[in-house]
Each structure stands twice: as C-alpha cells, then as structure tokens.
N, CA, C and O of each residue as an XYZ file, in Angstrom:
628
protein
N       0.856     -1.156      0.000
C       0.000      0.000      0.000
C       0.903      1.220      0.000
O       1.911      1.262      0.705
N       0.542      2.184     -0.775
C       1.366      3.369     -0.927
C       0.998      4.475      0.039
O       0.161      4.319      0.928
N       1.655      5.585     -0.172
C       1.478      6.760      0.673
C       0.022      7.213      0.720
O      -0.505      7.491      1.797
N      -0.632      7.291     -0.441
C      -2.028      7.736     -0.496
C      -2.968      6.796      0.232
O      -3.860      7.245      0.951
N      -2.780      5.496      0.054
C      -3.629      4.515      0.723
C      -3.501      4.579      2.226
O      -4.492      4.461      2.948
N      -2.270      4.766      2.703
C      -2.063      4.874      4.146
C      -2.693      6.146      4.698
O      -3.268      6.142      5.786
N      -2.582      7.235      3.940
C      -3.180      8.495      4.401
C      -4.700      8.380      4.468
O      -5.322      8.880      5.406
N      -5.299      7.720      3.475
C      -6.761      7.537      3.489
C      -7.167      6.664      4.675
O      -8.140      6.965      5.367
N      -6.420      5.583      4.910
C      -6.739      4.710      6.040
C      -6.547      5.421      7.379
O      -7.272      5.154      8.337
N      -5.570      6.326      7.442
C      -5.299      7.020      8.699
C      -6.378      8.040      9.032
O      -6.578      8.371     10.201
N      -7.067      8.534      8.030
C      -8.128      9.512      8.290
C      -9.446      8.769      8.443
O      -9.615      8.016      9.402
N     -10.359      8.956      7.547
C     -11.658      8.279      7.614
C     -11.766      7.358      6.407
O     -12.057      7.824      5.306
N     -11.540      6.080      6.586
C     -11.519      5.168      5.437
C     -12.900      4.958      4.812
O     -13.617      4.023      5.167
N     -13.255      5.832      3.889
C     -14.494      5.652      3.134
C     -14.142      4.907      1.860
O     -13.115      5.176      1.237
N     -14.992      3.975      1.478
C     -14.694      3.074      0.376
C     -14.313      3.781     -0.923
O     -13.315      3.385     -1.524
N     -15.030      4.790     -1.396
C     -14.631      5.413     -2.670
C     -13.208      5.982     -2.643
O     -12.443      5.792     -3.588
N     -12.855      6.685     -1.547
C     -11.510      7.245     -1.448
C     -10.456      6.147     -1.333
O      -9.363      6.266     -1.888
N     -10.781      5.104     -0.628
C      -9.853      3.985     -0.488
C      -9.623      3.305     -1.829
O      -8.486      2.961     -2.152
N     -10.671      3.105     -2.613
C     -10.521      2.477     -3.929
C      -9.665      3.324     -4.867
O      -8.809      2.797     -5.578
N      -9.892      4.620     -4.869
C      -9.097      5.507     -5.729
C      -7.629      5.486     -5.309
O      -6.740      5.391     -6.155
N      -7.377      5.573     -4.002
C      -5.995      5.581     -3.529
C      -5.305      4.245     -3.805
O      -4.119      4.219     -4.133
N      -6.028      3.149     -3.675
C      -5.447      1.838     -3.957
C      -5.135      1.683     -5.448
O      -4.115      1.098     -5.810
N      -6.005      2.203     -6.307
C      -5.754      2.162     -7.752
C      -4.487      2.945     -8.084
O      -3.625      2.452     -8.812
N      -4.372      4.153     -7.558
C      -3.183      4.965     -7.820
C      -1.921      4.336     -7.227
O      -0.858      4.382     -7.846
N      -2.031      3.758     -6.050
C      -0.892      3.088     -5.429
C      -0.442      1.894     -6.260
O       0.754      1.679     -6.457
N      -1.401      1.127     -6.741
C      -1.067     -0.037     -7.566
C      -0.390      0.362     -8.862
O       0.581     -0.269     -9.279
N      -0.898      1.412     -9.505
C      -0.287      1.875    -10.745
C       1.128      2.397    -10.489
O       2.038      2.136    -11.276
N       1.313      3.126     -9.401
C       2.638      3.643     -9.053
C       3.610      2.503     -8.762
O       4.768      2.549     -9.175
N       3.140      1.489     -8.057
C       3.989      0.351     -7.738
C       4.437     -0.366     -9.004
O       5.601     -0.747     -9.127
N       3.517     -0.550     -9.943
C       3.880     -1.230    -11.192
C       4.942     -0.451    -11.955
O       5.877     -1.045    -12.492
N       4.810      0.867    -12.009
C       5.830      1.690    -12.673
C       7.176      1.555    -11.960
O       8.213      1.411    -12.607
N       7.155      1.601    -10.643
C       8.398      1.487     -9.875
C       9.075      0.143    -10.128
O      10.298      0.083    -10.262
N       8.303     -0.923    -10.193
C       8.867     -2.253    -10.436
C       9.501     -2.315    -11.825
O      10.593     -2.860    -11.984
N       8.829     -1.766    -12.820
C       9.384     -1.761    -14.176
C      10.696     -0.982    -14.206
O      11.672     -1.450    -14.793
N      10.740      0.207    -13.582
C      11.964      1.002    -13.558
C      13.084      0.265    -12.821
O      14.228      0.253    -13.275
N      12.748     -0.351    -11.684
C      13.755     -1.054    -10.896
C      14.320     -2.242    -11.659
O      15.537     -2.416    -11.728
N      13.446     -3.057    -12.229
C      13.903     -4.246    -12.951
C      14.728     -3.875    -14.178
O      15.709     -4.548    -14.493
N      14.337     -2.811    -14.871
C      15.101     -2.357    -16.035
C      16.493     -1.907    -15.611
O      17.487     -2.289    -16.229
N      16.568     -1.099    -14.560
C      17.866     -0.630    -14.070
C      18.726     -1.801    -13.609
O      19.927     -1.832    -13.877
N      18.125     -2.755    -12.922
C      18.881     -3.918    -12.442
C      19.458     -4.707    -13.609
O      20.620     -5.111    -13.569
N      18.665     -4.927    -14.637
C      19.142     -5.703    -15.779
C      20.204     -4.950    -16.572
O      21.066     -5.574    -17.191
N      20.156     -3.627    -16.565
C      21.162     -2.851    -17.282
C      22.444     -2.686    -16.479
O      23.523     -2.597    -17.066
N      22.356     -2.642    -15.168
C      23.508     -2.315    -14.335
C      24.259     -3.532    -13.803
O      25.444     -3.428    -13.483
N      23.606     -4.666    -13.703
C      24.218     -5.849    -13.097
C      24.675     -6.794    -14.208
O      23.907     -7.077    -15.128
N      25.917     -7.287    -14.136
C      26.379     -8.242    -15.145
C      25.473     -9.474    -15.199
O      24.925     -9.912    -14.187
N      25.335    -10.012    -16.394
C      24.383    -11.102    -16.629
C      24.611    -12.303    -15.719
O      23.652    -12.920    -15.256
N      25.875    -12.640    -15.459
C      26.142    -13.832    -14.649
C      25.797    -13.634    -13.164
O      25.823    -14.596    -12.398
N      25.475    -12.398    -12.749
C      25.127    -12.141    -11.354
C      23.656    -11.784    -11.160
O      23.227    -11.533    -10.034
N      22.884    -11.758    -12.234
C      21.474    -11.368    -12.136
C      20.716    -12.262    -11.152
O      19.940    -11.756    -10.341
N      20.921    -13.557    -11.206
C      20.212    -14.482    -10.320
C      20.500    -14.201     -8.853
O      19.588    -14.189     -8.025
N      21.762    -13.976     -8.535
C      22.126    -13.711     -7.140
C      21.582    -12.373     -6.659
O      21.066    -12.270     -5.546
N      21.698    -11.357     -7.495
C      21.195    -10.042     -7.112
C      19.675    -10.095     -6.943
O      19.125     -9.502     -6.015
N      19.009    -10.802     -7.841
C      17.553    -10.932     -7.738
C      17.161    -11.662     -6.460
O      16.218    -11.254     -5.782
N      17.869    -12.732     -6.122
C      17.519    -13.465     -4.902
C      17.775    -12.629     -3.655
O      16.989    -12.686     -2.710
N      18.862    -11.851     -3.631
C      19.117    -10.979     -2.489
C      18.067     -9.874     -2.396
O      17.648     -9.501     -1.301
N      17.647     -9.356     -3.541
C      16.615     -8.315     -3.561
C      15.297     -8.870     -3.027
O      14.630     -8.233     -2.212
N      14.930    -10.063     -3.495
C      13.672    -10.666     -3.040
C      13.726    -10.982     -1.552
O      12.726    -10.837     -0.849
N      14.881    -11.411     -1.071
C      15.027    -11.680      0.359
C      14.810    -10.391      1.152
O      14.094    -10.384      2.153
N      15.432     -9.303      0.699
C      15.259     -8.026      1.384
C      13.840     -7.517      1.335
O      13.364     -6.908      2.293
N      13.146     -7.761      0.216
C      11.770     -7.290      0.071
C      10.787     -8.121      0.898
O       9.790     -7.589      1.385
N      11.054     -9.400      1.058
C      10.064    -10.298      1.658
C      10.416    -10.830      3.048
O       9.531    -11.316      3.753
N      11.659    -10.752      3.451
C      12.074    -11.398      4.698
C      11.442    -10.774      5.938
O      11.142    -11.478      6.902
N      11.241     -9.471      5.919
C      10.744     -8.800      7.118
C       9.226     -8.642      7.136
O       8.679     -8.084      8.088
N       8.539     -9.122      6.107
C       7.078     -8.969      6.054
C       6.393     -9.638      7.252
O       5.551     -8.997      7.881
N       6.706    -10.882      7.598
C       6.039    -11.483      8.776
C       6.307    -10.703     10.065
O       5.412    -10.550     10.895
N       7.521    -10.217     10.230
C       7.837     -9.419     11.412
C       7.027     -8.119     11.405
O       6.548     -7.679     12.450
N       6.875     -7.513     10.239
C       6.074     -6.301     10.112
C       4.620     -6.531     10.488
O       4.001     -5.692     11.141
N       4.074     -7.674     10.072
C       2.691     -8.003     10.430
C       2.528     -8.112     11.947
O       1.555     -7.607     12.508
N       3.468     -8.761     12.598
C       3.386     -8.935     14.047
C       3.528     -7.591     14.758
O       2.747     -7.262     15.651
N       4.534     -6.819     14.348
C       4.775     -5.533     15.007
C       3.658     -4.531     14.751
O       3.276     -3.793     15.659
N       3.128     -4.489     13.533
C       2.085     -3.506     13.203
C       0.860     -3.696     14.094
O       0.286     -2.718     14.574
N       0.464     -4.930     14.314
C      -0.696     -5.194     15.161
C      -0.472     -4.789     16.596
O      -1.330     -4.153     17.207
N       0.695     -5.159     17.152
C       0.941     -4.804     18.551
C       1.134     -3.313     18.744
O       0.672     -2.754     19.738
N       1.814     -2.657     17.803
C       2.008     -1.209     17.918
C       0.682     -0.490     17.735
O       0.416      0.496     18.422
N      -0.158     -0.969     16.815
C      -1.472     -0.347     16.591
C      -2.356     -0.483     17.837
O      -3.135      0.419     18.146
N      -2.235     -1.606     18.551
C      -2.994     -1.771     19.796
C      -2.585     -0.739     20.840
O      -3.425     -0.249     21.594
N      -1.295     -0.410     20.886
C      -0.798      0.522     21.909
C      -0.944      1.981     21.510
O      -1.315      2.820     22.331
N      -0.647      2.290     20.228
C      -0.630      3.695     19.795
C      -1.859      4.105     18.996
O      -2.150      5.293     18.854
N      -2.566      3.132     18.484
C      -3.722      3.418     17.643
C      -3.391      3.210     16.167
O      -2.280      3.495     15.720
N      -4.365      2.713     15.427
C      -4.154      2.401     14.014
C      -3.820      3.648     13.208
O      -2.960      3.605     12.328
N      -4.488      4.755     13.500
C      -4.253      5.990     12.760
C      -2.803      6.457     12.916
O      -2.184      6.889     11.943
N      -2.268      6.373     14.119
C      -0.881      6.777     14.364
C       0.086      5.901     13.577
O       1.052      6.401     13.001
N      -0.170      4.606     13.550
C       0.688      3.690     12.808
C       0.624      4.000     11.310
O       1.656      3.998     10.639
N      -0.566      4.264     10.782
C      -0.714      4.570      9.349
C       0.014      5.862      8.993
O       0.713      5.915      7.981
N      -0.139      6.911      9.817
C       0.547      8.166      9.541
C       2.062      7.996      9.647
O       2.804      8.584      8.860
N       2.527      7.202     10.607
C       3.965      6.956     10.757
C       4.519      6.238      9.532
O       5.587      6.592      9.032
N       3.804      5.240      9.055
C       4.239      4.511      7.852
C       4.233      5.419      6.624
O       5.154      5.372      5.809
N       3.197      6.242      6.492
C       3.125      7.179      5.359
C       4.297      8.154      5.409
O       4.908      8.446      4.381
N       4.610      8.659      6.600
C       5.740      9.564      6.758
C       7.055      8.855      6.417
O       7.942      9.449      5.803
N       7.177      7.595      6.812
C       8.374      6.818      6.489
C       8.559      6.650      4.984
O       9.676      6.765      4.480
N       7.475      6.380      4.267
C       7.547      6.251      2.807
C       7.959      7.579      2.186
O       8.822      7.623      1.308
N       7.340      8.658      2.645
C       7.650      9.984      2.109
C       9.109     10.354      2.368
O       9.799     10.813      1.459
N       9.582     10.159      3.593
C      10.967     10.489      3.936
C      11.968      9.657      3.137
O      12.984     10.179      2.678
N      11.686      8.377      2.971
C      12.573      7.516      2.199
C      12.712      8.018      0.770
O      13.817      8.061      0.230
N      11.602      8.396      0.158
C      11.652      8.891     -1.215
C      12.361     10.227     -1.311
O      13.095     10.462     -2.271
N      12.163     11.106     -0.344
C      12.853     12.398     -0.358
C      14.358     12.199     -0.177
O      15.150     12.849     -0.859
N      14.756     11.323      0.719
C      16.188     11.045      0.935
C      16.832     10.518     -0.342
O      17.958     10.892     -0.668
N      16.124      9.650     -1.069
C      16.678      9.103     -2.313
C      16.926     10.180     -3.365
O      17.769      9.998     -4.243
N      16.209     11.294     -3.292
C      16.437     12.388     -4.231
C      17.799     13.054     -4.043
O      18.262     13.776     -4.925
N      18.444     12.814     -2.893
C      19.739     13.412     -2.611
C      20.896     12.421     -2.712
O      22.026     12.763     -2.362
N      20.639     11.209     -3.181
C      21.689     10.209     -3.363
C      22.193     10.324     -4.804
O      21.460      9.992     -5.736
N      23.428     10.786     -5.003
C      23.926     11.030     -6.362
C      23.873      9.805     -7.271
O      23.545      9.934     -8.450
N      24.186      8.630     -6.753
C      24.182      7.437     -7.610
C      22.781      7.065     -8.067
O      22.633      6.389     -9.085
N      21.753      7.485     -7.347
C      20.375      7.245     -7.774
C      19.945      8.317     -8.768
O      19.351      8.008     -9.801
N      20.242      9.567     -8.461
C      19.827     10.678     -9.319
C      20.538     10.628    -10.669
O      19.927     10.940    -11.691
N      21.810     10.243    -10.696
C      22.607     10.258    -11.924
C      22.626      8.934    -12.663
O      23.398      8.779    -13.609
N      21.811      7.983    -12.268
C      21.795      6.680    -12.918
C      21.382      6.825    -14.370
O      20.358      7.437    -14.676
N      22.180      6.261    -15.262
C      21.884      6.332    -16.688
C      21.882      4.938    -17.281
O      22.526      4.022    -16.772
N      21.145      4.801    -18.366
C      21.096      3.524    -19.073
C      22.471      3.216    -19.650
O      23.175      4.111    -20.118
N      22.839      1.960    -19.613
C      24.099      1.515    -20.193
C      23.767      0.820    -21.502
O      23.022     -0.159    -21.527
N      24.319      1.328    -22.574
C      24.081      0.685    -23.863
C      25.234     -0.256    -24.162
O      26.379      0.052    -23.829
N      24.957     -1.408    -24.787
C      26.033     -2.334    -25.123
C      26.993     -1.688    -26.126
O      26.589     -0.842    -26.923
N      28.271     -2.094    -26.080
C      29.267     -1.488    -26.952
C      28.958     -1.737    -28.426
O      29.176     -0.859    -29.261
N      28.467     -2.895    -28.742
C      28.022     -3.137    -30.115
C      26.693     -3.873    -30.064
O      26.484     -4.726    -29.202
N      25.800     -3.547    -30.978
C      24.485     -4.181    -30.929
C      24.573     -5.687    -31.151
O      25.389     -6.176    -31.931
N      23.718     -6.397    -30.451
C      23.675     -7.854    -30.604
C      23.002     -8.207    -31.921
O      22.098     -7.519    -32.396
N      23.477     -9.303    -32.489
C      22.815     -9.789    -33.694
C      21.530    -10.488    -33.313
O      21.342    -10.869    -32.157
N      20.667    -10.652    -34.255
C      19.370    -11.267    -33.989
C      19.551    -12.645    -33.356
O      20.274    -13.494    -33.878
N      18.880    -12.849    -32.221
C      18.936    -14.124    -31.521
C      20.160    -14.289    -30.647
O      20.316    -15.333    -30.014
N      21.039    -13.293    -30.589
C      22.261    -13.383    -29.804
C      22.167    -12.458    -28.596
O      21.705    -11.322    -28.709
N      22.602    -12.944    -27.452
C      22.609    -12.136    -26.237
C      23.997    -11.537    -26.098
O      24.984    -12.271    -26.139
N      24.103    -10.212    -25.935
C      25.428     -9.605    -25.791
C      26.089    -10.055    -24.496
O      25.412    -10.172    -23.475
N      27.400    -10.312    -24.512
C      28.072    -10.757    -23.284
C      28.128     -9.633    -22.262
O      28.223     -8.459    -22.618
N      28.069    -10.006    -20.986
C      28.194     -9.020    -19.912
C      29.654     -8.646    -19.792
O      30.513     -9.525    -19.736
N      29.949     -7.369    -19.754
C      31.334     -6.926    -19.679
C      31.854     -6.916    -18.255
O      33.064     -6.979    -18.038
N      30.960     -6.839    -17.281
C      31.377     -6.732    -15.894
C      31.798     -5.322    -15.534
O      32.189     -5.054    -14.398
N      31.717     -4.404    -16.518
C      32.108     -3.026    -16.276
C      30.869     -2.189    -16.023
O      30.003     -2.070    -16.890
N      30.786     -1.620    -14.852
C      29.640     -0.803    -14.482
C      30.049      0.657    -14.527
O      31.053      1.041    -13.928
N      29.273      1.480    -15.235
C      29.626      2.891    -15.350
C      28.415      3.768    -15.135
O      27.287      3.388    -15.448
N      28.666      4.945    -14.598
C      27.655      5.981    -14.468
C      28.322      7.262    -14.935
O      29.288      7.713    -14.319
N      27.835      7.844    -15.992
C      28.399      9.049    -16.586
C      29.906      8.916    -16.770
O      30.662      9.832    -16.445
N      30.337      7.774    -17.290
C      31.744      7.556    -17.585
C      32.604      7.191    -16.395
O      33.791      6.914    -16.571
N      32.052      7.178    -15.181
C      32.821      6.841    -13.983
C      32.411      5.463    -13.482
O      31.240      5.094    -13.577
N      33.371      4.690    -12.944
C      32.993      3.388    -12.387
C      32.052      3.554    -11.197
O      32.147      4.528    -10.450
N      31.157      2.607    -11.030
C      30.245      2.615     -9.877
C      30.940      1.888     -8.745
O      31.035      0.661     -8.763
N      31.427      2.625     -7.761
C      32.197      1.998     -6.706
C      31.353      1.085     -5.831
O      31.791     -0.016     -5.499
N      30.147      1.517     -5.446
C      29.318      0.685     -4.581
C      28.888     -0.576     -5.312
O      28.998     -1.678     -4.774
N      28.395     -0.416     -6.547
C      27.955     -1.571     -7.314
C      29.128     -2.487     -7.625
O      29.006     -3.710     -7.562
N      30.274     -1.884     -7.963
C      31.442     -2.694     -8.274
C      31.870     -3.492     -7.048
O      32.287     -4.644     -7.165
N      31.766     -2.870     -5.859
C      32.109     -3.595     -4.636
C      31.140     -4.744     -4.393
O      31.544     -5.827     -3.969
N      29.849     -4.503     -4.665
C      28.860     -5.558     -4.482
C      29.120     -6.699     -5.458
O      29.010     -7.869     -5.091
N      29.465     -6.359     -6.710
C      29.772     -7.386     -7.707
C      30.999     -8.169     -7.278
O      31.015     -9.396     -7.380
N      32.040     -7.473     -6.794
C      33.254     -8.156     -6.340
C      32.943     -9.092     -5.173
O      33.467    -10.204     -5.115
N      32.096     -8.649     -4.245
C      31.706     -9.489     -3.117
C      30.981    -10.738     -3.601
O      31.272    -11.844     -3.145
N      30.034    -10.563     -4.526
C      29.312    -11.723     -5.050
C      30.241    -12.676     -5.785
O      30.091    -13.894     -5.683
N      31.212    -12.123     -6.534
C      32.167    -12.984     -7.226
C      33.040    -13.732     -6.229
O      33.331    -14.911     -6.431
N      33.470    -13.060     -5.138
C      34.254    -13.724     -4.099
C      33.450    -14.848     -3.453
O      33.984    -15.927     -3.193
N      32.162    -14.595     -3.193
C      31.311    -15.637     -2.617
C      31.170    -16.813     -3.573
O      31.133    -17.968     -3.147
N      31.091    -16.515     -4.864
C      30.976    -17.573     -5.860
C      32.240    -18.425     -5.881
O      32.154    -19.651     -5.964
N      33.430    -17.786     -5.804
C      34.695    -18.519     -5.778
C      34.798    -19.338     -4.510
O      35.198    -20.502     -4.553
N      34.435    -18.734     -3.354
C      34.499    -19.460     -2.077
C      33.533    -20.638     -2.072
O      33.850    -21.701     -1.537
N      32.363    -20.455     -2.661
C      31.390    -21.539     -2.750
C      31.888    -22.673     -3.621
O      31.656    -23.843     -3.318
N      32.573    -22.332     -4.702
C      33.120    -23.354     -5.594
C      34.214    -24.136     -4.899
O      34.327    -25.345     -5.101
N      35.035    -23.468     -4.073
C      36.088    -24.164     -3.329
C      35.507    -25.114     -2.296
O      35.995    -26.228     -2.109
N      34.430    -24.640     -1.612
C      33.819    -25.442     -0.556
C      33.089    -26.665     -1.083
O      32.983    -27.673     -0.384
N      32.580    -26.589     -2.319
C      31.806    -27.714     -2.848
C      32.679    -28.746     -3.529
O      32.202    -29.828     -3.871
N      33.966    -28.431     -3.734
C      34.823    -29.422     -4.405
C      35.601    -30.256     -3.455
O      36.361    -31.127     -3.878
C-alpha cells in the first residue's frame, strides 16, 4: 500500500476514497517495479542477475512477517491511525532522501558497446559505469558476489 492509501486509512476510510488511492498506489507500484527491474538488468552483469535478484527478493520479503506482528501490537498501543501516519511519513521520507543520493539521481542507461545480432545475447562486460565513472558501490557488491561464488566453488569441491 502506498502513501495515499495509508493516508486515506489514517483519516476516515471511506470506500470510494480507499478504492481511488489503492488504484493509484497499484499503478505507481507497477511503474516502480518496471523502472527497478530495467535498471537492475542494465547495471548488473548477466552472470550475477540471479544472485542479485535473490538478495533483492530476500530483502523485500524477509521482514514482512515481522512487520505483520509488530504492526498489530504497535497499533494496539498507539492506535491504528498513528501507525498509518507513521508509515506514510516513512515512505515519504525515504523517497525524499533518495532524491539526494547522487548514484540514484545520476543513474543512466548503459548501452552495449556493439548491438547484438538477432537471436544473440550480448556478453556481460562486468564493467559498471555511471556518466563515464565506475560505480564503486555496485562494483564492490559485484566483487563481493564474485568472491562468494569462488568461495562456494572451493567449498563444494
């Protein structure tokens, strides 16, 4: 549920307003997912897509059960409206903070050095760039994943 849905629930949840806010939240979420997945596929080398995707899904889904438990107990103590407004404020603050992260604001599409021929997948170069500069955070994450892959290969042999 997005910022609008939480705000509607925190005030007076009337069905028409809730339906409109849920529709807008759903549409916004779908756009965000498309942008995120596109950026991930452009920025992460092909041989690491599976690992990055699994780590992303773990981060997105691992804390959901804990959130369900905490939301109910906190809502009992502070009130549902307070919890909804707090969550809405958290979403808003997170998005505003991301506007000041240079690697997010300056993210650009990476085009392959030469176009792939029909039916051919271009090889991943392993080189991550943003405006001609290497991506230090992403490069470190890629190096960590590659180290884990090497360590895993040693342990399984």
